[in-house]
C-alpha positions as CSV (number, residue, x, y, z in Angstrom):
1,M,17.2,-8.8,-20.8
2,T,14.9,-7.1,-23.3
3,I,11.3,-8.3,-23.6
4,A,9.0,-7.2,-26.4
5,L,5.5,-8.2,-27.4
6,Y,4.3,-7.7,-31.0
7,Y,0.6,-7.3,-30.7
8,S,-2.6,-6.0,-32.3
9,S,-5.2,-4.4,-30.1
10,G,-8.2,-6.7,-29.5
11,S,-6.5,-9.8,-30.8
12,C,-5.3,-12.9,-29.0
13,S,-2.1,-11.0,-28.1
14,L,-4.1,-9.6,-25.2
15,A,-3.4,-12.8,-23.3
16,P,0.4,-12.6,-23.2
17,H,0.0,-8.8,-22.7
18,I,-1.9,-9.5,-19.4
19,I,0.7,-12.2,-18.4
20,L,3.5,-9.8,-18.9
21,N,1.8,-7.3,-16.7
22,E,1.4,-10.0,-14.1
23,I,5.1,-10.9,-14.2
24,G,6.0,-7.3,-13.6
25,E,9.3,-7.2,-15.6
26,P,9.8,-4.2,-18.0
27,F,8.7,-5.0,-21.5
28,E,8.0,-3.2,-24.8
29,L,4.8,-3.2,-26.7
30,R,5.2,-3.1,-30.5
31,E,1.9,-2.7,-32.3
32,F,1.2,-4.2,-35.8
33,S,-2.5,-3.7,-36.4
34,T,-4.1,-6.6,-38.2
35,A,-7.0,-4.4,-39.1
36,K,-4.6,-2.3,-41.1
37,G,-2.7,-5.3,-42.5
38,A,0.5,-4.3,-40.7
39,N,1.2,-7.9,-39.9
40,F,1.8,-8.4,-43.7
41,S,4.4,-5.6,-43.8
42,E,8.0,-6.4,-44.7
43,E,9.1,-5.4,-41.2
44,Y,6.7,-7.8,-39.5
45,I,7.3,-10.7,-42.0
46,A,11.0,-10.4,-41.2
47,I,10.1,-11.2,-37.6
48,N,7.4,-13.8,-38.2
49,P,7.1,-15.1,-41.7
50,K,3.7,-16.6,-40.8
51,A,2.3,-13.1,-40.5
52,R,0.4,-14.0,-37.4
53,I,0.1,-12.1,-34.1
54,P,1.5,-12.3,-31.5
55,V,5.3,-12.6,-31.3
56,L,7.3,-12.6,-28.1
57,A,11.0,-11.5,-28.3
58,I,13.3,-12.1,-25.3
59,D,16.6,-10.6,-26.4
60,D,17.2,-12.3,-29.7
61,Y,15.0,-15.3,-29.0
62,I,11.7,-15.2,-31.0
63,V,8.6,-17.2,-30.1
64,T,5.4,-17.4,-32.0
65,E,2.0,-19.0,-31.3
66,N,0.2,-18.2,-28.0
67,P,0.6,-21.7,-26.4
68,A,4.3,-21.5,-26.8
69,I,4.5,-17.8,-25.7
70,L,2.4,-18.3,-22.6
71,T,4.3,-21.4,-21.7
72,V,7.7,-19.8,-22.1
73,L,6.6,-16.8,-20.0
74,G,5.2,-19.0,-17.3
75,K,8.4,-21.2,-17.1
76,H,10.8,-18.3,-17.6
77,F,9.4,-16.4,-14.6
78,P,8.5,-19.1,-12.1
79,N,8.3,-16.5,-9.2
80,A,5.1,-15.1,-10.8
81,A,3.5,-18.5,-10.1
82,L,1.5,-18.5,-13.3
83,Y,2.5,-21.9,-14.6
84,P,2.5,-25.3,-12.8
85,N,6.2,-25.9,-13.1
86,N,6.5,-28.5,-10.3
87,N,3.3,-30.5,-10.9
88,P,3.5,-32.8,-13.9
89,Q,-0.2,-33.6,-14.0
90,L,-1.3,-30.0,-13.7
91,E,1.3,-29.0,-16.2
92,S,-0.1,-31.5,-18.7
93,R,-3.6,-30.1,-18.1
94,C,-2.3,-26.6,-18.7
95,L,-0.7,-27.6,-22.0
96,E,-3.8,-29.4,-22.9
97,L,-6.0,-26.3,-22.4
98,L,-3.6,-24.0,-24.1
99,A,-3.4,-26.3,-27.2
100,W,-7.2,-26.7,-27.3
101,S,-7.7,-23.0,-26.9
102,S,-5.4,-22.3,-29.9
103,N,-6.3,-25.1,-32.2
104,T,-10.0,-25.5,-31.5
105,V,-11.6,-22.4,-29.8
106,H,-9.6,-19.9,-31.8
107,V,-10.2,-21.7,-35.0
108,A,-13.9,-21.8,-34.4
109,F,-14.0,-18.0,-34.0
110,A,-11.9,-17.6,-37.1
111,Q,-14.6,-19.4,-39.0
112,I,-17.0,-16.6,-38.1
113,F,-14.7,-13.7,-38.8
114,R,-12.1,-15.1,-41.2
115,P,-14.0,-17.4,-43.4
116,E,-11.6,-16.7,-46.3
117,R,-9.1,-18.9,-44.5
118,Y,-11.2,-22.0,-45.1
119,V,-12.8,-21.6,-48.5
120,L,-11.9,-20.0,-51.8
121,N,-15.3,-19.0,-53.0
122,D,-17.1,-16.0,-51.4
123,D,-20.4,-17.8,-52.0
124,D,-19.4,-20.4,-49.3
125,F,-18.6,-17.8,-46.6
126,A,-22.1,-18.0,-45.1
127,L,-21.8,-21.7,-44.5
128,V,-18.4,-21.4,-42.9
129,K,-19.6,-18.7,-40.6
130,A,-22.7,-20.7,-39.6
131,S,-20.5,-23.7,-38.8
132,G,-18.2,-21.4,-36.9
133,K,-21.1,-20.2,-34.7
134,V,-22.1,-23.7,-33.8
135,N,-18.5,-24.7,-33.1
136,Y,-17.7,-21.6,-31.1
137,A,-20.9,-22.1,-29.0
138,Q,-19.7,-25.6,-28.2
139,C,-16.3,-24.4,-27.1
140,L,-17.9,-21.7,-24.9
141,S,-20.1,-24.4,-23.3
142,E,-17.0,-26.5,-22.6
143,I,-15.3,-23.6,-20.9
144,E,-18.5,-22.9,-18.9
145,A,-18.6,-26.5,-17.7
146,I,-15.0,-26.3,-16.4
147,L,-15.7,-23.0,-14.6
148,K,-18.8,-24.3,-13.0
149,K,-16.5,-26.7,-11.1
150,Q,-13.6,-24.4,-10.2
151,K,-12.6,-20.8,-9.8
152,Y,-10.0,-20.7,-12.6
153,A,-9.1,-22.7,-15.6
154,L,-6.6,-24.9,-13.7
155,G,-8.4,-24.9,-10.3
156,D,-7.9,-22.5,-7.5
157,N,-5.2,-20.3,-8.9
158,F,-4.9,-17.8,-11.8
159,S,-2.6,-19.2,-14.6
160,V,-1.5,-18.5,-18.1
161,V,-4.7,-20.1,-19.4
162,D,-7.1,-17.6,-17.9
163,P,-6.3,-14.5,-20.0
164,F,-6.6,-16.6,-23.1
165,W,-10.2,-17.4,-22.0
166,L,-10.8,-13.7,-21.4
167,V,-10.0,-13.1,-25.1
168,F,-12.6,-15.7,-26.1
169,Y,-15.3,-14.1,-23.8
170,R,-14.7,-10.7,-25.5
171,W,-14.9,-12.4,-28.9
172,G,-18.2,-14.1,-27.9
173,L,-19.6,-10.6,-27.3
174,V,-18.3,-9.4,-30.6
175,A,-20.0,-12.4,-32.3
176,E,-23.2,-11.4,-30.5
177,F,-23.6,-14.3,-28.1
178,D,-25.6,-13.6,-25.0
179,M,-22.6,-14.3,-22.8
180,R,-24.2,-13.4,-19.5
181,Q,-27.3,-15.4,-20.0
182,Q,-25.8,-18.4,-21.6
183,Y,-22.5,-18.7,-19.7
184,P,-23.0,-17.4,-16.1
185,A,-20.0,-19.2,-14.6
186,Y,-17.8,-18.0,-17.4
187,T,-19.2,-14.5,-16.8
188,Q,-18.3,-14.7,-13.1
189,H,-14.8,-15.8,-14.1
190,I,-14.3,-12.8,-16.3
191,E,-15.7,-10.4,-13.7
192,R,-13.1,-11.9,-11.3
193,L,-10.3,-11.4,-13.9
194,C,-11.3,-7.8,-14.6
195,K,-10.6,-6.9,-11.0
196,R,-6.9,-7.7,-11.5
197,D,-4.6,-4.8,-12.1
198,S,-2.8,-6.7,-14.9
199,V,-6.1,-7.0,-16.8
200,K,-7.2,-3.4,-16.2
201,K,-3.9,-2.1,-17.4
202,A,-3.8,-4.2,-20.5
203,L,-7.4,-3.3,-21.5
204,N,-6.7,0.4,-20.9
205,T,-3.4,0.3,-22.9
206,E,-5.1,-1.4,-25.8
207,G,-8.2,0.8,-25.6
208,L,-10.5,-2.1,-25.0
209,S,-13.4,-2.9,-22.7
210,V,-15.0,-6.3,-21.8
211,W,-18.6,-5.1,-21.2
């Protein structure tokens, strides 16, 4: 079995990168930098016509979109215990949080840094960014509320959701939110994650830091 992750450093592909490290099976990293527009190259479009990062390839099976990628990794490698395969209620919660992370939290951040996705006129970018700031703050507050009650996104155990939330914490810092002051439970969660070898390795490989 050949596993490959198509990624861009600092993007949401950091989440499946961490999960692949957790699983411990050999995998390849194939970088297509979004900052350089490599995701619009002919080579990448042939793999993912949507031109979005990340992509997971398991042999000839191609998966796009983080919720699907993280789910298939969790279900495909049950021994890693990263996905609630045998608990229907907890699985539904996992899918709920993955979907919300992708279609609400990620979208709010994109308003701040990708306003061109939402309006055609440059003159409207400021309004989109301002709205994004409000929306992203609300999302971070919702994550904070969850983590005030429990150690990880799904309760007592690390899962495929947690590295996705690490991505959003980093992005909050990029967007100049005072993450430590405003979101102390979230900060403790990230401090906990950063002690994991899988996280350390992924951050080092991508040349990233959280703090």
